C-alpha positions as CSV (number, residue, x, y, z in Angstrom):
1,M,-64.4,-30.3,-91.8
2,G,-65.6,-29.1,-88.4
3,L,-64.6,-26.0,-86.7
4,V,-62.4,-26.3,-83.7
5,P,-62.4,-23.4,-81.3
6,R,-59.0,-21.9,-80.7
7,V,-58.0,-20.5,-77.4
8,S,-55.0,-18.4,-77.3
9,A,-52.4,-18.8,-74.5
10,Q,-53.0,-15.2,-73.4
11,Q,-56.7,-15.8,-73.0
12,H,-56.0,-19.0,-71.0
13,N,-53.6,-17.2,-68.7
14,E,-56.2,-14.4,-68.0
15,D,-58.9,-16.9,-67.1
16,F,-56.7,-19.0,-64.8
17,I,-56.9,-17.9,-61.1
18,P,-54.5,-19.6,-58.7
19,I,-56.1,-21.7,-55.9
20,Q,-54.5,-19.4,-53.3
21,V,-56.9,-16.6,-54.2
22,F,-59.8,-18.7,-52.9
23,Q,-58.0,-19.7,-49.7
24,P,-59.3,-17.7,-46.7
25,P,-56.9,-15.5,-44.7
26,V,-55.2,-17.1,-41.7
27,N,-55.1,-14.1,-39.4
28,Y,-58.0,-13.0,-37.2
29,F,-58.5,-9.9,-35.0
30,S,-61.4,-9.4,-32.7
31,A,-62.5,-6.5,-30.5
32,G,-65.4,-6.3,-28.1
33,F,-66.5,-6.1,-24.6
34,N,-66.2,-8.6,-21.8
35,T,-68.0,-8.9,-18.4
36,T,-65.7,-10.7,-16.0
37,G,-64.0,-10.5,-12.6
38,R,-65.5,-9.4,-9.3
39,L,-64.0,-7.8,-6.3
40,K,-65.1,-8.6,-2.7
41,A,-63.7,-6.7,0.3
42,T,-63.9,-7.0,4.0
43,F,-62.9,-3.7,5.7
44,K,-61.5,-4.2,9.2
45,N,-60.5,-2.1,12.3
46,L,-62.7,0.8,11.4
47,G,-63.6,3.8,13.5
48,T,-60.4,5.4,14.7
49,I,-60.6,9.2,14.3
50,V,-57.7,11.2,15.6
51,T,-58.3,14.8,16.7
52,T,-56.9,17.6,14.6
53,H,-56.8,20.0,17.5
54,D,-53.6,21.0,19.2
55,I,-54.3,21.4,22.9
56,G,-50.8,21.1,24.3
57,D,-50.3,20.5,28.0
58,A,-52.4,22.0,30.7
59,T,-49.6,23.7,32.7
60,S,-48.4,26.4,30.3
61,E,-49.9,29.4,28.5
62,Y,-50.9,28.0,25.1
63,T,-53.2,28.6,22.2
64,R,-55.6,25.6,22.3
65,G,-58.3,24.6,19.8
66,Y,-61.4,22.5,20.8
67,D,-64.4,21.1,19.1
68,D,-66.6,23.6,20.9
69,G,-64.4,26.7,21.1
70,A,-60.9,28.0,21.6
71,V,-58.6,29.6,24.2
72,S,-55.7,31.6,22.9
73,K,-52.8,33.4,24.6
74,D,-53.6,36.7,26.2
75,A,-53.6,39.6,23.7
76,R,-53.7,42.5,26.1
77,K,-51.0,45.2,25.7
78,T,-49.4,47.8,28.0
79,D,-49.7,51.5,27.2
80,N,-46.4,51.0,25.3
81,S,-48.0,48.2,23.1
82,E,-46.0,45.6,24.8
83,D,-47.3,42.2,26.0
84,L,-48.6,42.2,29.5
85,P,-46.8,40.0,32.0
86,D,-48.5,36.6,32.4
87,D,-51.1,37.1,35.1
88,G,-52.9,33.8,34.6
89,R,-55.7,35.4,32.5
90,T,-56.5,35.7,28.8
91,N,-58.8,38.0,26.9
92,T,-58.9,35.9,23.7
93,W,-61.3,33.0,23.8
94,S,-64.7,31.8,22.6
95,F,-67.2,29.1,23.4
96,L,-70.4,27.9,21.7
97,Y,-72.9,26.0,23.9
98,A,-74.8,26.5,27.1
99,S,-73.8,23.0,28.2
100,Q,-70.2,24.1,28.5
101,V,-71.0,26.3,31.5
102,T,-70.3,24.3,34.7
103,A,-73.2,23.6,37.1
104,D,-71.8,26.1,39.6
105,Q,-71.6,28.8,37.0
106,R,-67.9,29.4,37.8
107,A,-66.1,27.9,34.8
108,I,-66.3,27.0,31.1
109,A,-65.5,23.5,29.9
110,F,-64.0,22.8,26.5
111,H,-63.8,19.4,24.8
112,S,-61.6,17.6,22.3
113,Y,-63.1,14.5,20.9
114,S,-61.5,11.5,19.2
115,T,-62.5,7.9,18.7
116,K,-60.7,4.5,18.9
117,S,-61.6,1.4,16.8
118,E,-63.1,-1.5,18.7
119,G,-62.7,-3.9,15.7
120,A,-65.7,-2.7,13.6
121,T,-65.9,-4.3,10.1
122,A,-67.9,-3.8,6.9
123,N,-68.4,-6.0,3.8
124,A,-68.6,-5.0,0.2
125,D,-69.5,-7.1,-2.9
126,G,-68.5,-5.6,-6.2
127,T,-70.4,-6.4,-9.4
128,S,-69.0,-7.8,-12.6
129,S,-67.3,-5.1,-14.6
130,L,-67.4,-4.3,-18.3
131,G,-64.0,-4.5,-19.9
132,V,-62.5,-4.0,-23.3
133,D,-61.4,-7.3,-25.0
134,L,-58.9,-7.6,-27.8
135,E,-57.7,-10.8,-29.4
136,Y,-55.4,-11.9,-32.2
137,A,-55.6,-15.5,-33.6
138,R,-53.9,-17.4,-36.3
139,R,-55.1,-20.4,-38.2
140,L,-52.5,-23.2,-38.3
141,R,-54.4,-26.1,-39.9
142,S,-57.7,-26.7,-41.7
143,Y,-59.7,-29.8,-42.6
144,G,-62.1,-30.0,-45.5
145,K,-62.7,-28.2,-48.8
146,Y,-62.4,-24.5,-49.5
147,T,-65.5,-23.0,-51.0
148,F,-64.9,-19.6,-52.7
149,G,-62.9,-18.2,-49.9
150,Q,-65.0,-19.4,-47.0
151,E,-63.5,-21.2,-44.0
152,P,-63.3,-25.0,-44.3
153,P,-65.6,-26.9,-42.0
154,L,-62.9,-27.5,-39.4
155,S,-59.8,-25.5,-38.4
156,W,-57.6,-24.9,-35.5
157,G,-54.9,-22.4,-34.4
158,I,-53.5,-20.3,-31.6
159,L,-54.5,-17.0,-30.0
160,V,-53.4,-14.3,-27.6
161,G,-55.7,-11.7,-26.0
162,I,-56.1,-9.1,-23.3
163,V,-59.0,-7.8,-21.2
164,T,-58.7,-4.5,-19.4
165,S,-61.3,-3.3,-16.9
166,G,-62.0,-1.3,-13.8
167,A,-62.8,-3.0,-10.5
168,T,-64.5,-1.7,-7.4
169,A,-66.1,-2.8,-4.2
170,K,-67.6,-0.2,-1.9
171,T,-70.1,0.2,1.0
172,N,-71.6,2.7,3.4
173,A,-72.4,1.7,7.0
174,D,-73.0,2.9,10.5
175,I,-70.5,1.6,13.0
176,T,-69.6,2.3,16.7
177,A,-66.3,2.9,18.4
178,R,-64.9,4.0,21.7
179,L,-65.5,7.7,22.4
180,D,-62.4,9.5,23.9
181,T,-62.9,12.9,25.4
182,I,-60.4,15.4,26.8
183,T,-62.1,18.0,29.0
184,D,-60.3,21.3,29.9
185,V,-62.1,23.4,32.5
186,Y,-61.2,27.1,32.7
187,S,-62.1,29.3,35.6
188,L,-64.2,32.5,35.0
189,L,-62.3,34.0,37.9
190,G,-65.5,35.1,39.6
191,A,-67.1,36.6,36.5
192,T,-70.6,36.0,35.3
193,P,-70.7,33.5,32.5
194,P,-71.4,35.2,29.1
195,S,-74.1,33.9,26.7
196,P,-73.3,30.9,24.5
197,G,-71.6,31.9,21.3
198,Y,-69.5,34.5,23.1
199,S,-66.1,35.5,21.6
200,A,-63.5,37.6,23.4
201,P,-62.2,40.3,23.3
202,S,-65.5,42.1,23.2
203,S,-66.7,45.7,23.4
204,S,-69.7,47.9,23.4
205,T,-69.8,50.6,20.7
206,S,-72.8,52.6,21.9
207,G,-71.3,56.1,22.2
208,I,-67.8,55.7,23.8
209,P,-66.3,52.3,23.2
210,V,-66.3,50.2,26.4
211,D,-64.3,47.0,26.8
212,T,-66.8,44.3,27.9
213,T,-64.3,41.4,27.7
214,T,-64.8,38.6,30.2
215,L,-61.4,37.4,31.2
216,L,-60.8,33.7,31.5
217,A,-58.0,31.7,33.3
218,N,-55.4,30.8,30.7
219,R,-54.6,27.4,32.2
220,P,-57.2,24.6,32.5
221,T,-57.9,21.7,34.8
222,R,-57.7,18.7,32.6
223,S,-59.5,15.3,32.7
224,S,-60.2,12.6,30.2
225,S,-62.8,9.8,29.7
226,N,-63.2,6.7,27.4
227,V,-66.6,5.3,26.8
228,S,-66.9,2.0,24.9
229,G,-69.4,2.0,22.0
230,A,-70.4,5.6,22.6
231,A,-69.1,7.0,19.3
232,K,-71.6,6.6,16.4
233,I,-69.8,6.8,13.1
234,K,-71.1,7.0,9.5
235,G,-68.5,5.6,7.1
236,F,-67.8,5.0,3.5
237,W,-65.1,2.5,2.4
238,Q,-64.0,1.5,-1.1
239,V,-61.4,-0.6,-2.8
240,R,-60.9,0.6,-6.3
241,G,-58.5,-0.2,-9.1
242,A,-58.0,-1.8,-12.5
243,Y,-56.9,-5.2,-13.8
244,Y,-55.5,-6.6,-17.0
245,T,-55.9,-10.2,-17.9
246,F,-53.5,-11.6,-20.5
247,R,-54.5,-14.9,-22.2
248,A,-52.9,-17.3,-24.6
249,G,-54.2,-20.7,-25.9
250,A,-55.5,-22.8,-28.7
251,W,-58.8,-22.7,-30.6
252,V,-60.9,-24.9,-32.8
253,R,-63.5,-23.5,-35.2
254,W,-66.4,-25.5,-36.7
255,Q,-68.2,-23.9,-39.5
256,P,-71.2,-26.0,-40.6
257,K,-72.6,-23.2,-42.8
258,N,-70.9,-20.4,-44.8
259,R,-72.2,-17.7,-42.5
260,Y,-72.3,-19.5,-39.2
261,A,-69.4,-20.9,-37.1
262,F,-68.6,-21.9,-33.6
263,K,-65.2,-21.4,-31.9
264,F,-64.0,-23.3,-28.9
265,S,-60.9,-21.9,-27.1
266,A,-58.9,-22.5,-23.8
267,G,-55.6,-21.7,-22.2
268,P,-53.7,-20.1,-19.3
269,T,-54.1,-16.5,-18.1
270,V,-52.2,-14.0,-16.0
271,T,-54.1,-11.2,-14.3
272,W,-52.4,-8.0,-13.2
273,L,-54.4,-6.2,-10.5
274,G,-53.7,-2.7,-9.2
275,A,-55.9,-1.5,-6.3
276,H,-56.1,1.1,-3.5
277,L,-58.2,1.7,-0.4
278,R,-60.3,4.9,0.2
279,Y,-62.2,5.7,3.3
280,S,-64.2,8.5,5.0
281,E,-65.5,8.2,8.5
282,Q,-67.5,10.9,10.3
283,L,-68.4,11.1,14.0
284,Q,-72.2,11.8,14.4
285,A,-72.2,14.3,17.2
286,T,-75.8,14.3,18.2
287,A,-76.1,10.5,18.1
288,S,-73.0,10.3,20.2
289,G,-74.4,12.7,22.8
290,I,-71.9,15.5,22.2
291,E,-71.9,19.0,20.8
292,A,-69.3,20.0,18.2
293,S,-69.0,22.9,15.8
294,G,-67.4,21.1,12.9
295,L,-66.8,17.8,11.3
296,I,-64.9,15.2,13.3
297,E,-63.8,12.9,10.6
298,A,-61.0,10.8,9.2
299,T,-60.4,10.4,5.4
300,G,-57.6,8.8,3.5
301,E,-56.5,7.0,0.4
302,T,-53.6,4.6,-0.2
303,T,-51.4,4.4,-3.3
304,D,-51.9,1.6,-5.8
305,K,-50.6,-1.9,-4.8
306,N,-50.0,-4.4,-7.6
307,Y,-50.5,-8.2,-7.7
308,A,-50.1,-10.9,-10.3
309,I,-52.7,-13.7,-10.4
310,P,-52.3,-16.9,-12.5
311,G,-55.4,-18.6,-13.9
312,A,-57.0,-20.3,-16.9
313,F,-59.9,-19.6,-19.3
314,G,-62.3,-21.3,-21.6
315,S,-64.8,-19.9,-24.1
316,V,-67.4,-20.8,-26.7
317,D,-68.1,-18.3,-29.5
318,A,-71.1,-18.2,-31.8
319,E,-70.2,-16.3,-35.0
320,W,-72.2,-14.8,-37.8
321,W,-70.1,-14.0,-40.8
322,V,-71.7,-10.9,-42.4
323,T,-69.1,-10.9,-45.2
324,R,-66.2,-13.2,-46.1
325,R,-63.9,-11.1,-43.8
326,T,-66.2,-9.7,-41.0
327,A,-68.2,-11.5,-38.4
328,L,-70.2,-10.6,-35.3
329,F,-69.8,-12.8,-32.3
330,V,-71.2,-13.5,-28.9
331,S,-69.3,-15.7,-26.5
332,G,-69.8,-17.4,-23.2
333,T,-66.6,-17.3,-21.1
334,Y,-65.4,-18.9,-17.9
335,D,-62.3,-17.7,-16.2
336,V,-60.6,-19.5,-13.3
337,Y,-58.5,-17.3,-11.0
338,S,-58.6,-16.2,-7.4
339,R,-56.4,-14.1,-5.2
340,E,-56.8,-12.7,-1.7
341,V,-54.7,-9.7,-0.7
342,N,-54.6,-7.2,2.2
343,I,-54.4,-3.4,1.7
344,A,-53.6,-1.4,4.8
345,A,-54.2,2.2,5.6
346,G,-52.9,2.8,9.1
347,E,-55.0,0.8,11.5
348,R,-57.6,0.2,8.8
349,S,-57.3,-2.6,6.3
350,A,-59.2,-4.4,3.6
351,D,-59.1,-8.1,2.8
352,V,-59.7,-8.1,-0.9
353,K,-60.6,-11.0,-3.1
354,L,-60.6,-10.9,-6.9
355,S,-62.4,-13.9,-8.2
356,S,-63.6,-15.0,-11.6
357,G,-66.5,-17.0,-13.1
358,A,-68.8,-17.0,-16.0
359,G,-68.9,-14.0,-18.3
360,L,-70.2,-12.7,-21.6
361,R,-68.2,-11.4,-24.5
362,I,-69.5,-9.7,-27.6
363,G,-67.8,-7.9,-30.5
364,V,-66.6,-8.0,-34.1
365,T,-64.0,-10.3,-35.8
366,T,-62.2,-9.6,-39.0
367,R,-59.8,-11.8,-40.8
368,F,-56.9,-10.8,-43.1
């Protein structure tokens, strides 16, 4: 009588593994980097620089500041430390340059400079930016046989994702504008012009202090001029911000080998752009044929402005599955969206275009 092996029910149950154990997970999460999106900007109406000096009117006693000196109210006092009555003169003033002395040596000219835009423009092309890319996908259907937990040859599902990135377009350029000059001429009241760099009140301290102040008329004769194209300005302009692209769509994965797969995906997108305009413009005194002691400039920055941009995307991923749950991928992407907006800062403005195109995505995928 032959021996028949006996297998207990307990042993049979321990060796049996449900088919679900071999089925791969249906959820996928990927993280990586994405190069996408490009800003282009055309900056317009550049070159207006408003003076920061307060020169008041020319008919009253006033403390006036200029780009080449200052004339303040008279600071002389009586013996009782009271202000002297206005006699048309001041002992508090200063000037910087020999060119300010008039040809007849009888007066000092002071200047306040400003510029006015004559429609100057500048262009800036931003480069593709590197953004963080996150995506969640779920498998809905598979076709083919499962092989020890590996993906079947063909499957499809849905996905949602987000890309967040900075965006910038900036440029430096030399431009021209109209040069506006206000000239105030103050009489020396018959006195000899002091040397350039003079500041009153002044005194000599050799032995007994002696007041050497040259008094100046405290009211000027005013004139103005406007010269087209005479202002030479060096400028910097930038549109800077960030954008978030949200995507949703469907995908198909083809896995011809256990470790290699290709994923094709497409769907709609919405991009949220927030951007602002910065600028800095400086009048180049020497190039403009003027003399000035400090910077004559205009700087500014707007607050963020937000825009929503609809679009679409498509991508092809090549995946290498290092383990059953983890893969490295590289993806060629193509985004389709475009939006032109205008950001204004006073007279200046920037026509901004955020456009898409081909990009590259790399990262890691895990399934669970």
